[in-house]
KEDRENNU-242479 format. One record per residue (C-alpha): y negated, x, z negated; residue in three letters. Coordinates in steps of 0.5 Angstrom, whole numbers. Layout:
N
[[Y, X, Z], "ALA"]
...
***
This chain:
103
[[-126, 133, -148], "UNK"]
[[-129, 140, -149], "UNK"]
[[-124, 140, -156], "UNK"]
[[-118, 139, -152], "UNK"]
[[-119, 144, -147], "UNK"]
[[-120, 149, -152], "UNK"]
[[-114, 147, -156], "UNK"]
[[-109, 148, -150], "UNK"]
[[-112, 155, -148], "UNK"]
[[-111, 157, -155], "UNK"]
[[-104, 154, -155], "UNK"]
[[-103, 158, -149], "UNK"]
[[-105, 164, -152], "UNK"]
[[-101, 164, -158], "UNK"]
[[-95, 163, -153], "UNK"]
[[-97, 169, -149], "UNK"]
[[-97, 173, -156], "UNK"]
[[-91, 171, -158], "UNK"]
[[-87, 173, -152], "UNK"]
[[-90, 179, -152], "UNK"]
[[-88, 180, -159], "UNK"]
[[-81, 180, -157], "UNK"]
[[-81, 187, -155], "UNK"]
[[-75, 191, -156], "UNK"]
[[-74, 195, -162], "UNK"]
[[-75, 202, -158], "UNK"]
[[-81, 199, -155], "UNK"]
[[-85, 198, -162], "UNK"]
[[-82, 205, -165], "UNK"]
[[-85, 208, -159], "UNK"]
[[-92, 204, -159], "UNK"]
[[-92, 206, -167], "UNK"]
[[-91, 214, -165], "UNK"]
[[-96, 214, -160], "UNK"]
[[-101, 211, -164], "UNK"]
[[-99, 215, -170], "UNK"]
[[-100, 222, -166], "UNK"]
[[-107, 219, -163], "UNK"]
[[-109, 218, -170], "UNK"]
[[-107, 225, -172], "UNK"]
[[-110, 228, -166], "UNK"]
[[-117, 225, -167], "UNK"]
[[-116, 227, -175], "UNK"]
[[-115, 234, -172], "UNK"]
[[-121, 234, -168], "UNK"]
[[-125, 231, -174], "UNK"]
[[-123, 237, -178], "UNK"]
[[-124, 242, -173], "UNK"]
[[-131, 240, -172], "UNK"]
[[-132, 240, -179], "UNK"]
[[-130, 247, -180], "UNK"]
[[-134, 249, -174], "UNK"]
[[-140, 246, -177], "UNK"]
[[-139, 250, -184], "UNK"]
[[-138, 256, -180], "UNK"]
[[-144, 256, -175], "UNK"]
[[-150, 252, -179], "UNK"]
[[-151, 258, -184], "UNK"]
[[-150, 263, -178], "UNK"]
[[-156, 259, -174], "UNK"]
[[-160, 258, -180], "UNK"]
[[-160, 266, -181], "UNK"]
[[-162, 267, -174], "UNK"]
[[-167, 262, -174], "UNK"]
[[-170, 265, -181], "UNK"]
[[-170, 272, -178], "UNK"]
[[-174, 270, -171], "UNK"]
[[-179, 266, -176], "UNK"]
[[-180, 272, -180], "UNK"]
[[-181, 277, -174], "UNK"]
[[-186, 272, -171], "UNK"]
[[-190, 272, -178], "UNK"]
[[-190, 279, -178], "UNK"]
[[-192, 279, -171], "UNK"]
[[-198, 274, -172], "UNK"]
[[-200, 278, -178], "UNK"]
[[-200, 285, -174], "UNK"]
[[-204, 281, -169], "UNK"]
[[-209, 278, -174], "UNK"]
[[-210, 285, -177], "UNK"]
[[-212, 288, -170], "UNK"]
[[-217, 283, -168], "UNK"]
[[-221, 283, -175], "UNK"]
[[-227, 288, -174], "UNK"]
[[-227, 293, -180], "UNK"]
[[-233, 291, -183], "UNK"]
[[-230, 284, -185], "UNK"]
[[-230, 277, -182], "UNK"]
[[-236, 275, -179], "UNK"]
[[-238, 268, -179], "UNK"]
[[-243, 266, -173], "UNK"]
[[-247, 260, -175], "UNK"]
[[-254, 256, -174], "UNK"]
[[-259, 254, -180], "UNK"]
[[-260, 247, -179], "UNK"]
[[-264, 246, -185], "UNK"]
[[-267, 251, -190], "UNK"]
[[-269, 249, -197], "UNK"]
[[-274, 253, -200], "UNK"]
[[-275, 249, -206], "UNK"]
[[-272, 255, -210], "UNK"]
[[-275, 262, -209], "UNK"]
[[-272, 268, -211], "UNK"]
***
């Protein structure tokens, strides 16, 4: 039951496909030309994007590295300004003092 309806549908599709293939020579030529032009336009856009990335990526990397260098310099200047002149002071609390060794 299912198999026979599938065969009928497949044969109908084959008939429609054969009717569509009977187009004129100019229709086929026009279809191939349109597809070829679309392929060339797509290849051109792909090549354009590739060349654009080759140009822009080094420029963007240079800008990023320059910004990071400026940020590090600012951080070093801030750190130098915020540290006291006597050196680093570490505050803490003695929890256990071992007095076994005397000086």
